[in-house]
C-alpha positions, 0 to 999 in steps of 0.5 A: 279738613271737614268742619262741623263746628257751629260758630261760637255766635250761633251756639251761644245763641242757641243756648240763649234760646235753650235756657228759656224754653227750658226756664219758662215754656216748658213749666207753661205746658203744664197751664195748658187746659187749665189757663186761656191758651193765649194768657200763656202765650202773651205771658211768654210773648213778653219774657221772650221779647224781653230777652230778644228772642223774637221772629228767628228768622225776620231781619232785624231791620223788620224787627226780628234776630235776623238769624241766618239759614244755619242759625235759624236750622238749630234755634229751631231745633231748640223751639220744637222742643215745645208746641209752646215756643214757636208761639212764644217767639212768634214763629209758629207755623204757618204764620212763619213761613207766609212771613217769608213769603212777605218779606220775599215777595212783597212790596215796601208798601205791602212790608209796611202795612201787613208784615209789620204788624205779623211782627210785632204780633198784632195781627195773624196771618194763613195760607190758603192754597189746598182745595178738597178736589185738588189735593197734592196737585197745586196746579190743579186749583179751582179757584178762580180770580177774575180782574173787573174792568176799572183801574184801582189804586194800583193801576189794576182793576179789583180781583173777584175771587170764586171757589173754595179751600181746604185744610186753610191753617189757622182762617179761623184765628187770623186777620189775613189770608194769602190766598191762591187762585187761577188767573189764567186758565190759557197760561203754562201751567205753572204761570197761571196762578197768582196770590193775593192777601186777603183781609179779613174778616171779609163776608166773601172769605166764609169760613165753614168750620174747623175741620177735626183732626186725629191729634186735635182730639186727644190735645189739652185745651182751656174751655173754649179754646179756639187756637187754631184748626185747619178751616174748610172756607168757601170763597164768593165774590171776594173783592180783592184789590190789585194792590193786595197782588202779591209779588207778580201775577202768574207767579202764585205757583212758585211763591207757593212752593218757595213758601212749603220750602221753607215749611218743610225743613222747619217740620224737620227741625222740629221733628227732631226736637220732638223724637229726641224728647219721646227718647230721652222719656223711653231713655229714663223709662228704661232706667227707672223701669225693673221688670223680673227682678233686673232694670228695664234697660238691661234687656238687650231688646231694649238696647236694639230699639233705643240703638235703632232711634238714635241712629235714625236721630242722628242721620236726621240731624245730618240732613238739616243741618246740610241742607241749613248750609246749602240754603245758607250759600244760594245752592239747590235744595229742592231734593234734598228737602223732598229727603229728609220730608221723608226720612225725618217723618217716617224717623219721627214717627218711629221714634215716638212709637218705640218711646211708646212701646217702651212705654208699655201700658203707660205709653198709651194714657195720656199719663204721658204725652207720648200718646199725644203726640202718637196721635199728632206726628201721624200728620206729617206723612200728610203736610207741606205735600204726601210722603208719596208725592215726594217720592215720585219726585225723587224718583224722577230726578234720580232717572233724569240724573241718570239721563243728563251724566250717566250717573244718579249721583248727583240726586243721592247726596253726590255733590258732598264727595 
């Protein structure tokens, strides 16, 4: 027997999160643009903390809810219903995956100095890996880190970083930055990089601008709000003490991929929630709208459009739950994560586009959230690795499986049966 039952305890946690979002978060969405964003967030965070709904994936000993991978996946699908929900529960990107990096790779002293204030929402952190010149090829990074002579407090000399970063999300509102830089150009390709924790502000870490993006062009904002864009950063003679190296020297690339792995599956969880909201809007509109003397919902063409959306949402849910199951059991998820990253981005784009189309000209206005979502979801085909890179990786794994096993099944979900 295959048991797809979600344990009762996880269902109860999901219900608590859902009730909080319904009662507090969704109503607060109407305040965006009318009140300062972080005033709204502060009110919601107070409510979330009162209900014990805080940092779902962080262990209880560090101040979180201590949820496992399956429980977190179920909860994050609820969180994804509103951009505000992640802020309310202190699990917003890119802070969430970056906190996990500190949790998994930081020393006890680093966790106490940096992770605790992040969990307490006293500080914010960003991740500076991407570079304009390197793009999706993380091993093409040109930012360098050179260790100076002398001994620092942790038994090593300070590091001097120089280079540039691109699309460092939330850097302009962060107190810390995880910065990846090349420390040994002669090492094997994936051992050339190291991760450093930088305390901000620092004159060596210069934020040039927040790069304007498509979805921000239609985002509602309170005048003067800075909710954290995607920064272009210049790094000039940035001095970092050796004690702020996260993990081992040369271990930065693997650490970055570990961090991105969670980010990809989290995008999947949130995308399912957003797509469900879009489909709900489309179905409601189809039931309420009359054309040529009959409900729009009676049109077979509309029913087919809704059917395709429901089919793809179902597949996306199964993908995410299966990946969460594999994470729970410590199994490799790299192939499945790339496939889900591709499929879920396509699903979300298709569902939002379909919902907008069913609304007709109304969907293209700002009277519904669909136009803003339409602009926002285009990003899912780019963040945490563009579609083409993941498809390339998936295809290579298919060929590798055929060479090794004489079958592609192991690279196409064949471990299921």
